[in-house]
KOLGUMI-18041 format. One record per residue (C-alpha): residue in one letter; x, y, z. Coordinates in steps of 0.1 Angstrom, whole numbers. Example, Ala and Ser with C-alpha at 12.3 -4.5 7.8 and 13.67 -1.06 7.14 Angstrom:
2
["a",[123,-45,78]]
["s",[137,-11,71]]
END
This chain:
855
["m",[54,425,-314]]
["s",[24,400,-307]]
["k",[12,397,-272]]
["p",[20,358,-258]]
["l",[-9,335,-259]]
["s",[-22,327,-220]]
["d",[-23,291,-212]]
["h",[-61,288,-219]]
["e",[-54,303,-257]]
["r",[-27,278,-262]]
["r",[-43,249,-249]]
["k",[-76,257,-275]]
["q",[-50,254,-305]]
["i",[-45,216,-296]]
["s",[-67,198,-317]]
["v",[-62,164,-298]]
["r",[-82,175,-273]]
["g",[-114,177,-288]]
["l",[-135,206,-306]]
["a",[-154,229,-285]]
["g",[-185,234,-302]]
["v",[-208,265,-290]]
["e",[-236,241,-287]]
["n",[-214,215,-262]]
["v",[-200,244,-240]]
["t",[-232,259,-233]]
["d",[-247,227,-223]]
["l",[-215,219,-202]]
["k",[-219,253,-183]]
["q",[-258,244,-176]]
["n",[-248,214,-162]]
["f",[-223,224,-144]]
["n",[-242,248,-127]]
["r",[-269,228,-117]]
["h",[-245,204,-98]]
["l",[-226,237,-83]]
["h",[-263,246,-74]]
["f",[-271,212,-56]]
["t",[-236,210,-37]]
["l",[-242,243,-21]]
["v",[-281,239,-12]]
["k",[-272,208,10]]
["d",[-255,233,35]]
["r",[-236,267,24]]
["n",[-238,294,1]]
["v",[-202,302,-7]]
["a",[-185,277,-34]]
["t",[-148,263,-24]]
["r",[-125,251,-56]]
["r",[-134,216,-43]]
["d",[-173,223,-48]]
["y",[-160,239,-89]]
["y",[-142,202,-91]]
["f",[-171,180,-77]]
["a",[-196,200,-101]]
["l",[-172,195,-131]]
["a",[-165,161,-123]]
["h",[-205,152,-120]]
["t",[-210,172,-152]]
["v",[-181,149,-173]]
["r",[-196,119,-153]]
["d",[-233,126,-170]]
["h",[-217,119,-204]]
["l",[-202,85,-192]]
["i",[-234,72,-176]]
["g",[-255,67,-211]]
["r",[-228,53,-224]]
["w",[-226,29,-196]]
["i",[-254,19,-197]]
["r",[-258,14,-231]]
["t",[-227,-7,-230]]
["q",[-238,-31,-205]]
["q",[-272,-34,-225]]
["h",[-251,-44,-261]]
["y",[-230,-70,-236]]
["y",[-269,-85,-225]]
["e",[-283,-83,-259]]
["k",[-252,-99,-277]]
["d",[-237,-119,-248]]
["p",[-203,-117,-261]]
["k",[-175,-138,-246]]
["r",[-162,-117,-211]]
["v",[-127,-112,-200]]
["y",[-122,-108,-160]]
["y",[-91,-93,-152]]
["i",[-87,-96,-113]]
["s",[-58,-79,-97]]
["l",[-50,-68,-62]]
["e",[-40,-36,-75]]
["f",[-51,-8,-97]]
["y",[-33,21,-98]]
["m",[-57,44,-116]]
["g",[-45,78,-109]]
["r",[-69,105,-116]]
["s",[-101,100,-139]]
["l",[-112,135,-146]]
["q",[-86,144,-174]]
["n",[-85,107,-186]]
["t",[-123,107,-193]]
["m",[-121,142,-209]]
["v",[-97,126,-234]]
["n",[-112,97,-239]]
["l",[-147,111,-247]]
["a",[-131,141,-266]]
["l",[-149,168,-242]]
["e",[-112,183,-229]]
["n",[-115,216,-251]]
["a",[-148,219,-243]]
["c",[-147,217,-210]]
["d",[-115,240,-208]]
["e",[-139,264,-228]]
["a",[-167,262,-207]]
["t",[-148,264,-171]]
["y",[-130,295,-187]]
["q",[-162,314,-194]]
["l",[-176,307,-160]]
["g",[-138,325,-150]]
["l",[-126,291,-133]]
["d",[-91,273,-144]]
["m",[-96,240,-153]]
["e",[-60,227,-144]]
["e",[-65,243,-113]]
["l",[-96,221,-109]]
["e",[-79,189,-123]]
["d",[-53,192,-93]]
["m",[-82,191,-70]]
["e",[-86,154,-77]]
["e",[-73,126,-53]]
["d",[-48,100,-69]]
["a",[-64,66,-68]]
["g",[-36,50,-57]]
["l",[-43,12,-52]]
["g",[-13,0,-62]]
["n",[25,-1,-59]]
["g",[40,7,-92]]
["g",[44,-12,-125]]
["l",[19,-38,-118]]
["g",[-12,-19,-106]]
["r",[-4,8,-132]]
["l",[-2,-18,-159]]
["a",[-37,-32,-149]]
["a",[-51,6,-154]]
["c",[-34,5,-188]]
["f",[-51,-27,-195]]
["l",[-87,-16,-187]]
["d",[-83,16,-209]]
["s",[-73,-7,-239]]
["m",[-97,-34,-231]]
["a",[-122,-4,-236]]
["s",[-108,10,-265]]
["l",[-106,-26,-286]]
["g",[-145,-29,-275]]
["l",[-140,-63,-257]]
["a",[-164,-68,-226]]
["a",[-139,-65,-202]]
["y",[-142,-64,-159]]
["g",[-115,-55,-135]]
["y",[-123,-69,-105]]
["g",[-99,-56,-71]]
["i",[-100,-44,-42]]
["r",[-115,-8,-26]]
["y",[-85,-3,-4]]
["e",[-97,24,21]]
["f",[-62,36,25]]
["g",[-37,33,-10]]
["i",[-1,34,-14]]
["f",[11,54,13]]
["n",[21,94,9]]
["q",[59,97,11]]
["k",[73,126,32]]
["i",[113,133,34]]
["v",[118,147,70]]
["n",[156,157,73]]
["g",[164,132,43]]
["w",[146,100,55]]
["q",[113,85,43]]
["v",[81,90,63]]
["e",[48,72,55]]
["e",[18,87,58]]
["a",[-16,70,56]]
["d",[-32,78,19]]
["d",[-68,88,29]]
["w",[-79,92,-8]]
["l",[-117,89,-1]]
["r",[-121,114,26]]
["y",[-137,137,3]]
["g",[-158,111,-16]]
["n",[-152,97,-51]]
["p",[-174,110,-78]]
["w",[-163,82,-102]]
["e",[-178,51,-83]]
["k",[-214,38,-77]]
["a",[-221,15,-48]]
["r",[-238,-16,-57]]
["p",[-254,-34,-28]]
["e",[-276,-54,-43]]
["y",[-249,-77,-55]]
["m",[-231,-78,-24]]
["r",[-213,-114,-17]]
["p",[-209,-133,12]]
["v",[-172,-147,18]]
["h",[-163,-173,41]]
["f",[-133,-179,64]]
["y",[-121,-203,95]]
["g",[-143,-232,102]]
["r",[-138,-267,97]]
["t",[-148,-297,70]]
["e",[-169,-328,78]]
["h",[-166,-357,54]]
["q",[-200,-371,51]]
["p",[-213,-404,26]]
["g",[-226,-375,5]]
["g",[-194,-354,2]]
["v",[-178,-327,24]]
["k",[-189,-297,37]]
["w",[-172,-268,52]]
["v",[-191,-256,84]]
["d",[-188,-235,114]]
["t",[-171,-205,88]]
["q",[-169,-169,95]]
["v",[-188,-144,71]]
["v",[-179,-115,55]]
["l",[-198,-95,30]]
["a",[-181,-82,1]]
["l",[-197,-51,-10]]
["p",[-190,-41,-47]]
["y",[-183,-2,-60]]
["d",[-184,4,-97]]
["t",[-164,25,-119]]
["p",[-168,35,-155]]
["i",[-136,29,-176]]
["p",[-144,46,-213]]
["g",[-127,37,-240]]
["y",[-112,60,-267]]
["r",[-140,81,-285]]
["n",[-155,46,-292]]
["n",[-187,50,-264]]
["v",[-176,17,-250]]
["v",[-176,22,-211]]
["n",[-168,-8,-193]]
["t",[-166,-17,-156]]
["m",[-138,-18,-129]]
["r",[-157,-37,-97]]
["l",[-138,-34,-64]]
["w",[-149,-52,-29]]
["s",[-155,-32,0]]
["a",[-155,-56,34]]
["k",[-185,-52,53]]
["a",[-195,-69,86]]
["p",[-227,-90,86]]
["c",[-254,-77,106]]
["e",[-262,-106,127]]
["f",[-251,-103,167]]
["n",[-248,-130,192]]
["l",[-278,-121,212]]
["k",[-263,-141,239]]
["d",[-235,-119,239]]
["f",[-260,-89,245]]
["n",[-271,-106,275]]
["v",[-240,-109,293]]
["g",[-229,-72,284]]
["g",[-211,-79,253]]
["y",[-231,-57,227]]
["i",[-203,-30,223]]
["q",[-175,-49,220]]
["a",[-195,-70,192]]
["v",[-200,-38,177]]
["l",[-162,-30,178]]
["d",[-153,-65,166]]
["r",[-171,-56,131]]
["n",[-137,-35,124]]
["l",[-121,-67,129]]
["a",[-137,-82,95]]
["e",[-139,-48,76]]
["n",[-97,-45,81]]
["i",[-99,-69,50]]
["s",[-103,-38,30]]
["r",[-87,-10,51]]
["v",[-53,-9,32]]
["l",[-32,-17,1]]
["y",[1,-36,12]]
["p",[27,-16,4]]
["n",[52,-43,-9]]
["d",[67,-44,-44]]
["n",[85,-75,-55]]
["f",[84,-89,-24]]
["f",[61,-119,-6]]
["e",[51,-109,30]]
["g",[30,-142,45]]
["k",[4,-126,66]]
["e",[-27,-139,73]]
["l",[-44,-106,63]]
["r",[-29,-106,29]]
["l",[-40,-142,23]]
["k",[-75,-131,35]]
["q",[-71,-101,10]]
["e",[-67,-127,-22]]
["y",[-93,-150,-12]]
["f",[-119,-121,-6]]
["v",[-117,-107,-39]]
["v",[-118,-139,-57]]
["s",[-142,-154,-40]]
["a",[-167,-125,-45]]
["t",[-152,-121,-81]]
["l",[-163,-158,-89]]
["q",[-197,-155,-71]]
["d",[-203,-125,-92]]
["i",[-191,-141,-125]]
["i",[-212,-172,-119]]
["r",[-242,-151,-111]]
["r",[-239,-131,-142]]
["f",[-231,-165,-165]]
["k",[-263,-182,-148]]
["v",[-284,-151,-160]]
["s",[-302,-164,-194]]
["k",[-291,-144,-230]]
["f",[-312,-117,-237]]
["g",[-345,-133,-258]]
["s",[-337,-167,-244]]
["r",[-363,-189,-224]]
["e",[-340,-203,-201]]
["i",[-344,-191,-168]]
["a",[-311,-196,-160]]
["r",[-278,-216,-176]]
["t",[-270,-246,-160]]
["d",[-242,-261,-177]]
["f",[-214,-250,-164]]
["s",[-192,-267,-192]]
["k",[-196,-242,-214]]
["l",[-182,-218,-189]]
["p",[-149,-213,-209]]
["d",[-162,-218,-239]]
["k",[-158,-192,-266]]
["s",[-190,-195,-279]]
["i",[-209,-187,-247]]
["n",[-187,-162,-227]]
["y",[-161,-163,-199]]
["c",[-126,-162,-196]]
["l",[-113,-158,-165]]
["y",[-76,-142,-159]]
["h",[-52,-137,-131]]
["n",[-25,-116,-132]]
["e",[-1,-124,-102]]
["n",[9,-155,-84]]
["s",[-11,-146,-57]]
["t",[-47,-154,-73]]
["g",[-37,-190,-76]]
["i",[-65,-191,-50]]
["k",[-88,-182,-82]]
["i",[-79,-219,-92]]
["l",[-88,-237,-58]]
["l",[-123,-214,-63]]
["t",[-130,-224,-94]]
["m",[-126,-261,-87]]
["s",[-144,-254,-55]]
["f",[-178,-234,-76]]
["v",[-174,-257,-105]]
["i",[-172,-293,-91]]
["f",[-193,-285,-62]]
["i",[-226,-272,-62]]
["i",[-238,-242,-78]]
["s",[-264,-227,-61]]
["s",[-264,-187,-53]]
["t",[-279,-192,-18]]
["v",[-250,-220,-5]]
["i",[-220,-215,-29]]
["h",[-188,-229,-19]]
["i",[-200,-233,21]]
["y",[-211,-272,11]]
["v",[-189,-294,-7]]
["f",[-201,-325,-24]]
["s",[-182,-342,-43]]
["p",[-146,-356,-49]]
["v",[-125,-335,-73]]
["g",[-134,-344,-107]]
["v",[-119,-346,-140]]
["q",[-145,-329,-157]]
["a",[-147,-301,-129]]
["w",[-106,-298,-137]]
["d",[-113,-294,-167]]
["i",[-133,-265,-169]]
["c",[-111,-248,-145]]
["v",[-79,-252,-166]]
["r",[-98,-241,-193]]
["t",[-113,-210,-179]]
["c",[-80,-197,-163]]
["a",[-48,-181,-178]]
["y",[-19,-169,-156]]
["t",[6,-140,-161]]
["n",[41,-140,-139]]
["h",[57,-108,-134]]
["t",[86,-116,-117]]
["v",[117,-138,-114]]
["l",[130,-124,-81]]
["p",[126,-153,-52]]
["e",[113,-135,-24]]
["a",[88,-120,-48]]
["l",[71,-157,-54]]
["e",[41,-166,-30]]
["r",[44,-195,-9]]
["w",[21,-197,17]]
["p",[25,-217,50]]
["v",[2,-249,53]]
["d",[-2,-240,87]]
["l",[-20,-207,78]]
["f",[-39,-220,50]]
["a",[-54,-249,68]]
["h",[-68,-224,95]]
["l",[-79,-198,69]]
["l",[-91,-220,40]]
["p",[-90,-258,55]]
["r",[-116,-268,29]]
["h",[-93,-254,2]]
["l",[-61,-271,14]]
["e",[-78,-303,9]]
["i",[-84,-294,-27]]
["v",[-49,-284,-28]]
["y",[-36,-319,-18]]
["e",[-60,-335,-44]]
["i",[-47,-313,-75]]
["n",[-11,-319,-60]]
["r",[-20,-361,-60]]
["r",[-31,-358,-95]]
["h",[-6,-339,-112]]
["l",[20,-357,-92]]
["e",[3,-390,-112]]
["k",[12,-371,-143]]
["v",[46,-363,-137]]
["a",[54,-398,-125]]
["a",[39,-414,-156]]
["k",[59,-390,-175]]
["y",[91,-390,-160]]
["p",[92,-424,-142]]
["g",[119,-430,-115]]
["d",[127,-393,-115]]
["n",[118,-382,-80]]
["d",[142,-350,-80]]
["r",[116,-338,-104]]
["l",[87,-348,-84]]
["c",[100,-326,-55]]
["r",[107,-294,-76]]
["m",[76,-298,-93]]
["s",[52,-302,-65]]
["l",[28,-278,-53]]
["i",[36,-286,-21]]
["e",[74,-274,-9]]
["e",[86,-304,20]]
["g",[118,-285,33]]
["g",[112,-269,68]]
["q",[81,-255,69]]
["k",[60,-270,44]]
["r",[42,-243,17]]
["i",[20,-244,-11]]
["n",[39,-230,-41]]
["m",[10,-206,-56]]
["a",[30,-203,-89]]
["h",[35,-238,-92]]
["l",[-5,-242,-85]]
["c",[-10,-212,-115]]
["i",[7,-237,-141]]
["v",[-10,-266,-130]]
["g",[-44,-249,-130]]
["s",[-41,-227,-163]]
["h",[-42,-231,-200]]
["a",[-15,-205,-206]]
["v",[12,-190,-191]]
["n",[31,-157,-201]]
["g",[58,-135,-193]]
["v",[60,-99,-201]]
["a",[87,-94,-220]]
["q",[105,-116,-244]]
["i",[138,-119,-224]]
["h",[114,-126,-193]]
["s",[94,-153,-209]]
["d",[124,-172,-220]]
["i",[141,-168,-185]]
["l",[110,-182,-174]]
["k",[115,-215,-196]]
["a",[149,-216,-189]]
["t",[149,-217,-152]]
["i",[124,-210,-125]]
["f",[95,-228,-146]]
["k",[118,-251,-170]]
["d",[100,-284,-154]]
["f",[67,-273,-163]]
["y",[80,-260,-196]]
["e",[93,-295,-203]]
["m",[61,-309,-196]]
["e",[37,-285,-211]]
["p",[55,-261,-232]]
["h",[23,-258,-256]]
["k",[8,-235,-225]]
["f",[37,-214,-225]]
["q",[37,-179,-245]]
["n",[51,-143,-246]]
["k",[30,-112,-242]]
["t",[52,-80,-236]]
["n",[38,-52,-217]]
["g",[24,-20,-232]]
["i",[12,18,-218]]
["t",[-17,32,-234]]
["p",[-11,60,-258]]
["r",[-42,78,-244]]
["r",[-31,88,-205]]
["w",[10,84,-217]]
["l",[8,108,-247]]
["v",[-23,128,-254]]
["m",[-32,134,-219]]
["c",[4,145,-203]]
["n",[20,155,-232]]
["p",[-4,173,-255]]
["g",[24,193,-270]]
["l",[42,163,-284]]
["a",[6,147,-295]]
["e",[-2,177,-316]]
["v",[36,181,-334]]
["i",[32,141,-342]]
["a",[-6,147,-354]]
["e",[3,174,-375]]
["r",[28,155,-397]]
["i",[7,118,-394]]
["g",[-28,126,-387]]
["e",[-48,116,-353]]
["d",[-51,82,-362]]
["f",[-19,70,-344]]
["i",[-38,74,-313]]
["r",[-56,37,-319]]
["n",[-29,25,-339]]
["l",[1,34,-324]]
["n",[22,15,-352]]
["q",[17,45,-376]]
["l",[45,63,-353]]
["r",[64,46,-378]]
["e",[58,71,-407]]
["l",[79,98,-382]]
["l",[110,81,-399]]
["k",[101,103,-429]]
["f",[109,136,-406]]
["v",[140,127,-393]]
["n",[160,150,-409]]
["d",[129,175,-416]]
["e",[143,207,-398]]
["a",[112,220,-392]]
["f",[104,187,-371]]
["i",[130,185,-351]]
["r",[128,223,-344]]
["d",[91,214,-327]]
["v",[101,184,-315]]
["a",[130,201,-296]]
["k",[108,230,-287]]
["v",[79,210,-271]]
["k",[105,193,-251]]
["q",[120,223,-240]]
["e",[86,238,-226]]
["n",[81,208,-207]]
["k",[109,213,-191]]
["l",[102,250,-181]]
["k",[73,239,-170]]
["f",[86,211,-146]]
["a",[113,235,-135]]
["v",[86,260,-125]]
["h",[68,227,-104]]
["l",[101,220,-87]]
["e",[105,255,-76]]
["e",[69,256,-62]]
["h",[68,223,-42]]
["y",[104,217,-37]]
["k",[117,253,-32]]
["v",[148,241,-57]]
["k",[156,261,-85]]
["i",[173,241,-117]]
["n",[188,253,-148]]
["p",[159,242,-173]]
["n",[189,242,-199]]
["s",[205,212,-181]]
["m",[200,178,-192]]
["f",[170,161,-171]]
["d",[183,128,-163]]
["v",[155,110,-148]]
["q",[151,78,-125]]
["v",[119,72,-113]]
["k",[106,38,-95]]
["r",[99,20,-67]]
["i",[134,18,-42]]
["h",[148,-15,-47]]
["e",[183,-30,-46]]
["y",[178,-45,-83]]
["k",[168,-14,-100]]
["r",[205,-3,-90]]
["q",[194,32,-79]]
["l",[233,27,-61]]
["l",[250,27,-94]]
["n",[230,59,-104]]
["c",[246,75,-71]]
["l",[281,59,-76]]
["h",[276,80,-113]]
["i",[267,111,-99]]
["i",[298,110,-70]]
["t",[321,104,-99]]
["y",[309,135,-124]]
["y",[309,153,-89]]
["n",[344,145,-82]]
["r",[353,151,-117]]
["i",[341,186,-117]]
["k",[356,197,-87]]
["k",[389,181,-100]]
["e",[384,205,-134]]
["p",[362,233,-123]]
["n",[371,253,-156]]
["k",[362,225,-181]]
["q",[331,228,-201]]
["w",[310,201,-184]]
["t",[276,191,-198]]
["p",[252,205,-171]]
["r",[227,179,-154]]
["t",[200,184,-133]]
["i",[195,143,-121]]
["m",[162,134,-102]]
["i",[156,103,-85]]
["g",[120,96,-73]]
["g",[106,65,-53]]
["k",[87,48,-25]]
["a",[107,22,0]]
["a",[83,-5,13]]
["p",[79,5,50]]
["g",[100,-24,60]]
["y",[127,-26,34]]
["h",[154,-13,57]]
["s",[182,-14,24]]
["a",[158,9,5]]
["k",[152,35,31]]
["m",[191,36,36]]
["i",[192,42,-1]]
["i",[166,71,0]]
["r",[190,89,25]]
["l",[223,85,5]]
["i",[203,100,-21]]
["t",[190,126,-2]]
["a",[225,134,15]]
["i",[243,133,-18]]
["g",[219,162,-26]]
["e",[227,183,4]]
["v",[263,182,-3]]
["i",[262,187,-42]]
["n",[234,213,-41]]
["n",[252,233,-18]]
["d",[283,233,-32]]
["p",[294,269,-52]]
["v",[321,252,-72]]
["v",[297,231,-88]]
["g",[268,256,-93]]
["d",[241,249,-118]]
["r",[262,224,-137]]
["l",[252,195,-114]]
["k",[219,191,-92]]
["v",[207,164,-75]]
["i",[172,160,-64]]
["f",[147,135,-47]]
["l",[114,135,-60]]
["e",[94,134,-29]]
["n",[61,112,-32]]
["y",[63,99,-68]]
["r",[28,88,-80]]
["v",[7,84,-111]]
["t",[2,123,-112]]
["l",[39,132,-105]]
["a",[48,110,-134]]
["e",[25,126,-157]]
["k",[44,158,-150]]
["i",[84,143,-151]]
["i",[82,120,-179]]
["p",[71,148,-207]]
["a",[102,168,-192]]
["a",[130,140,-190]]
["d",[158,138,-214]]
["l",[172,111,-200]]
["s",[159,80,-188]]
["e",[177,57,-164]]
["q",[165,18,-170]]
["i",[195,4,-152]]
["s",[187,-30,-136]]
["t",[211,-58,-135]]
["a",[202,-81,-168]]
["g",[180,-106,-157]]
["t",[162,-92,-131]]
["e",[135,-67,-145]]
["a",[106,-87,-160]]
["s",[95,-59,-186]]
["g",[92,-25,-171]]
["t",[67,0,-186]]
["g",[81,32,-174]]
["n",[108,31,-200]]
["m",[81,28,-227]]
["k",[67,59,-208]]
["f",[99,77,-215]]
["m",[104,64,-248]]
["l",[69,78,-263]]
["n",[79,114,-244]]
["g",[110,118,-262]]
["a",[137,111,-236]]
["l",[167,86,-246]]
["t",[172,54,-226]]
["i",[204,49,-206]]
["g",[200,11,-198]]
["t",[209,-25,-196]]
["m",[197,-53,-218]]
["d",[168,-61,-193]]
["g",[133,-67,-195]]
["a",[118,-46,-225]]
["n",[145,-24,-228]]
["v",[162,-54,-253]]
["e",[132,-51,-273]]
["m",[131,-9,-273]]
["a",[162,-14,-286]]
["e",[152,-39,-314]]
["e",[126,-12,-325]]
["a",[143,19,-322]]
["g",[178,8,-336]]
["e",[201,-3,-305]]
["e",[227,28,-318]]
["n",[195,53,-309]]
["l",[198,42,-273]]
["f",[227,38,-244]]
["i",[233,4,-242]]
["f",[258,-10,-213]]
["g",[262,-34,-190]]
["m",[263,-73,-190]]
["r",[241,-95,-207]]
["v",[222,-122,-190]]
["d",[243,-147,-205]]
["d",[274,-124,-187]]
["v",[256,-123,-152]]
["d",[252,-163,-154]]
["a",[292,-163,-160]]
["l",[298,-140,-133]]
["d",[278,-158,-111]]
["k",[297,-191,-118]]
["r",[329,-179,-114]]
["g",[322,-158,-84]]
["y",[313,-121,-81]]
["h",[342,-105,-62]]
["a",[331,-65,-57]]
["e",[367,-56,-37]]
["e",[383,-65,-73]]
["y",[363,-36,-90]]
["y",[372,-17,-61]]
["n",[409,-21,-65]]
["r",[413,-16,-101]]
["l",[390,15,-108]]
["p",[403,48,-83]]
["e",[372,66,-94]]
["l",[351,39,-78]]
["k",[374,34,-51]]
["q",[370,71,-43]]
["a",[331,72,-46]]
["i",[332,41,-24]]
["d",[354,56,4]]
["q",[336,90,4]]
["i",[302,70,12]]
["a",[321,51,41]]
["g",[340,77,54]]
["g",[312,101,60]]
["f",[320,126,34]]
["f",[284,128,26]]
["s",[273,123,62]]
["p",[299,145,84]]
["k",[276,147,113]]
["q",[271,110,115]]
["p",[304,92,96]]
["d",[293,57,100]]
["l",[254,65,86]]
["f",[262,46,51]]
["k",[282,20,65]]
["e",[257,-8,61]]
["i",[254,1,24]]
["v",[289,3,17]]
["n",[292,-35,34]]
["m",[265,-47,10]]
["l",[280,-32,-19]]
["m",[315,-50,-10]]
["h",[308,-81,3]]
["h",[270,-95,-6]]
["d",[257,-72,-36]]
["r",[232,-99,-55]]
["f",[231,-74,-81]]
["k",[268,-67,-89]]
["v",[267,-30,-95]]
["f",[303,-25,-93]]
["a",[304,-50,-123]]
["d",[286,-27,-143]]
["y",[303,5,-128]]
["e",[331,12,-154]]
["d",[309,5,-187]]
["y",[283,26,-170]]
["i",[302,57,-165]]
["k",[319,53,-202]]
["c",[281,50,-214]]
["q",[274,80,-195]]
["e",[305,100,-216]]
["k",[287,93,-246]]
["v",[255,107,-232]]
["n",[271,141,-225]]
["a",[289,139,-255]]
["l",[254,139,-279]]
["y",[237,163,-255]]
["k",[262,188,-268]]
["n",[246,185,-303]]
["p",[214,193,-296]]
["k",[201,184,-336]]
["e",[218,148,-335]]
["w",[202,141,-300]]
["t",[167,150,-311]]
["k",[170,128,-343]]
["k",[175,99,-318]]
["v",[141,111,-300]]
["i",[123,109,-334]]
["y",[140,75,-342]]
["n",[127,64,-303]]
["i",[91,82,-309]]
["a",[89,61,-342]]
["g",[98,30,-325]]
["c",[71,30,-299]]
["g",[43,14,-318]]
["k",[50,-21,-302]]
["f",[48,-6,-268]]
["s",[12,0,-267]]
["s",[-14,-19,-242]]
["d",[-33,-20,-273]]
["r",[-13,-40,-289]]
["t",[-7,-64,-259]]
["i",[-42,-67,-251]]
["a",[-49,-77,-288]]
["q",[-26,-102,-287]]
["y",[-38,-118,-251]]
["a",[-71,-117,-268]]
["r",[-66,-134,-301]]
["e",[-40,-157,-282]]
["i",[-53,-167,-248]]
["w",[-87,-154,-243]]
["g",[-104,-166,-277]]
["m",[-115,-129,-286]]
["e",[-116,-107,-310]]
["p",[-110,-67,-305]]
["t",[-129,-44,-328]]
["h",[-131,-6,-335]]
["e",[-164,-5,-340]]
["k",[-183,25,-324]]
["l",[-216,20,-304]]
["p",[-239,44,-311]]
["a",[-239,76,-284]]
["p",[-269,75,-263]]
["d",[-287,102,-278]]
["d",[-281,82,-314]]
["k",[-314,70,-324]]
["q",[-307,29,-325]]
END
């Protein structure tokens, strides 16, 4: 009998990880030892595992630097149109393995570290997640950066270098406890500070109206210090830049304060300025109108626009112009710049584009002095340069800034808002004379109660394109919250369905499945995910069915070991892995999942001798620290788990696990192991979702509502290959009109009544019987997301899931249909559509020469 392969030997056989040539491995070992030597000579002789990680990261980074420099030289010489992707969130996760995948270095590095007596996976685990995002939106931005580089677009990501990212979640006695994410405490080998490009950002002050124009004076200045991170494309030698700004206090002190003994306080007050980039706001799909948040938005946009204009003014390579001065060409396809904002908060950018373009364009006094009134040409430049993507229809998530706060923090920009609104309402009145209700609805200023600026309205008015992120979402925008704007300017509105990068979310996190696919259809699908359609030829191929099922089982065994090591929970790897991982939010309906768990538990208890389909149900996600209901949902999940997991009658037929501290790195482990993906939001509430796509690509079947991108997933894979249940958007609307009464379902459905009574009566919280009364009260009397209305259909659908899981061959066939239908959901497709249909750019698969190639 042959000896089983070691993890290292098995990894070596996966060709999608790149070739491990002898010369390559030798060079990597030499560079690794050189970096390790320079690390150790500083202060000690004994290397730690973290030292080895940094040596490997710097070795891999060496392969990036030459490509990074050459890419920027290429952009300088060719002067292409550039896209600037501004986001308050970039949820990057770890960079080491992703970089190795994109540079085809993974097997070579694995072999080099193995020969040095090290385990590469152990070193990869030393890296901190760059958790500069809350969830879907921040992770989407990271996928988009990968795709823009892989498609050869001259793209730049701009954001904030938060000192503390999304909090680390601990579960203590069943409750969420937040801990600060000090992700920079050991340093970040992937970033490079660029103090030569530091920019001033102004706040507060007042305006002076003079005959020559308007001045913004007596401002407080904060410096924006950029840190650059390389973003490699997939094996095309393109390396783009993500530039994150860090807030720094200026060096000047008020000498008068020193003379009266205020020196220490003056130094301490520097922290107030630097707080701007201290911490990521941990809210997802919820607007918090705090001054610090507005400061963060203005800070990133102001620094970024100054940087864009600096780059624009630098003359093209070979040109005799000292600097470009004709800003009418800023948005032109033939010159180079397109600004793109991916959330309504950056409506601020429209104001700044106006203030930068109309007013004086000078690197020394940019946006302090404002000399001219809002001009028609400047507004035209602004609109042609900006585009707006909406990511939510939830009213509590849309930004509405109090006018008083705006006046205090950005007095000149408030004047610009009023002027933009005046001109906008003149256009509305001209098109719809006498329609005062429409004027009120479309105004940028909401007058009822406290006056507020509606940032989504500002974004629409100030952009040349507006899009949603799934077809159903884009249709809802046009039919509901942006209906008036769509009727006035229908040409602006588009759809761009979200996508995910197959590099991280298949090749990197699930190399076994990527290899099985590559053996059948080659490796080009990694660049063109539409090629997965070719797998339809293998739906009935016994060997392929067996290989896909084998990879899934290996992933499940590996994750079961991870659970045992990190959660001290032993699970049945042959059970169905039923997974719902996402932010905890009422609209995502983790509570509906809980009701199914309780119902299934009650059925097992009622008929313990029946052959039940074993399930391990895993739920994970973070609740915003101030979101009480979400925290109570977590406590309910953990309480249910405490009862079920310790019930000897149930045994290993049902386990409930709350996955602590769900983040990118944990997603990369759980998604390849999942059998069933729960995407169960109320129809019409989830804009798109991207986790749904990741599960689909990695061979999980979806149980879900017709919401977000689930609709298009069903179209691509065939609705019969997903478990679709529940109300459609029209059904939800009809129920709203006739009135949703939860007690009707409670009284009609005995199993639902039993589950709710158990929660309310303290069955899952015997020491605190009233612990979950709030949840029950919400579900019974003011549930916006209509959990009970979908309960019956959800339970029936779960019965179909159980039945199919008992037939592994038929289950795997549906898995193959799903994988084959994933082509549309590559972020490469999404970005190619943005480029061609909004940005006026053409993607390319042209490979740049490597640094050691002769040009």
